[in-house]
N, C-alpha and C positions, 0 to 999 in steps of 0.2 A: 227655396226657402218662400217664397212666393206661387210658384206654381201651384199647389192644391188649392190652394185659396181664390186661383180668380175665378171660377165659376162661381163662389160662392159673392165676390167682391163685382161679378159683373150683374147676379141677379140678386144678389138683397141692396148694395148698397146703389149702384147705377141704374139699376129695376130693369135690367131687357130681360125677357122673357127666357124659359127653357128652350124654349123652338128658336128663337133668336140668336142665345146660346152656342146651340147646333150648328144655325146657319155658321156664326162666327166659325167653331174650327173646322168646320167643312172649308174654309175661304182661304185659313189659316192651312188645310194639310194643302188643299190643290194648291197653292202658292208654294208649300216646300216641294213637289210634285216638281213643279216647274221647272224652278230653276236648280236641283240636284244636278242633273245631269249636264248642263250646258253649263255650269260651273265649275263639276269636275274637269271637262274638256278644256274652259279656257284656261283652269288653273295649271292642265298642264302644260301648253303653253307659255304663259304670264310667269307662272309659280305660286304655290302657294300659300305665302304669309299673308298674301291682301284679304285673300279670300276667311284664311282661317282669323283675323282681324275682325272681317264684316261680319263674320259667326259669330263673336264674340261681342261684337258692340250689340247685333240684335239681343243676344240674348239679357243682354246690360239696361237696352234701352224698351223690351217690349214690358216689362212689367210695368217701367213707367209711363210709359203708352199708356197703357189701361188706369193706373191711378187717370191722369190728365184726362181722357175721354169722358163725353158729358149725355153722349146720343149714341143712336147707335153708329151712326154717319163716322164716327171720331172712332169708335170699337171697330169698325171696321180695318178703318185705316191701322188701327192696335196691333191686330190679329194678320195683318198682311204682314207687319214688321215680325209677327210671333214665325208667321211661316217662312219670313224672311234668314231665319238662324237656320237656316240647312242649306244655306248660300257655300260654307265652307264646310260642312262636314263631312265630305271626302277627299277634301284636302287634309283635314286634323286626322281621320282615321288612317289615313295614307303617313300620316307622320308616326301617328304611331307603331303601324306595322314597321314600316323602315327601321325604326330603331331595332328592333327586334335581329337576332340572329333566324336565317331562314328556317334552321330544323325547328325554332323554337316559336314560331309567331300565333299560332293558337295558342299554347297557353302562357304567353307572354300579351298578349290580348286581352284573353282571359285575366291574366293577374289584375293589367289593368283597369279593367273595367269591376273589378270586385274593390281593389281600391277605391277609386272614385265615388262607386255606392254608399262602401261603409264611410266615408269621408261628409259625404255630402246629407248624410241619413241626417246628423242632429238639425242638420236646415229647418226642416218640417216643425221639429218642436221651435223651435226659437224663430219662426216665423207664427206659430200659434200666441208664443205669448207675447211678440210686437204686435199681433192683432190685438190684443187686449187692450195694447195701450191707444191701437187707433188703427182703421182695418187698414190706411194706406201705407201704414210704417211697414210692415213687411217687403212691401214694393220698393217704395223710395230703397231702404238698406239693400236691398237684393240687387237694386241697377247702380247703386255706389258701389259693392262690390266688385260688380262685373265690370261697372268703369275703371276700377282701378286695377282689376287681373286684366283687362282687356290694355293699360297702359302697361302694365308689367310684361308681359309677353311681349308686346310691340317693338318695348323698347332692350328685351334682352332676347329675345330669340332670333340669331343673325339669316338670314335668305338662304343660307347655306343648308343648315339643319332643317327649313322648314322646307326643302325640294330635295 
């Protein structure tokens, strides 16, 4: 809902330059790269669910952190949170694959991503409509939805199904 508007918010509302935005994206991607493999290895030892919850929390907090940022230093913190969204991605993807029959894993994963992509497609349109109300609105709305989703996952998915 807010992802496509981040560059506009950072450059037009907060006032960062495009070069600074490029640095922020580099910080986000570096953070993601640094946590991806170690978190996967650690999740194999202690369980996947905490890492998936951490990913969902970072997805929820990233748009809010961007809205709360007021300068480049606080944007750096926001984009580190954005990079930490990858901390549970190996675990989440493993959960998806684990639910599929071995002979149809490729099709199952493809179907998952098709359904997911189709279900979130209207979010950008909704985000645009909310932006018209106020630029912060799609970010706060995305955070609230993300936090609710995180709570639902944490309460309803048992660790045995996450591992």
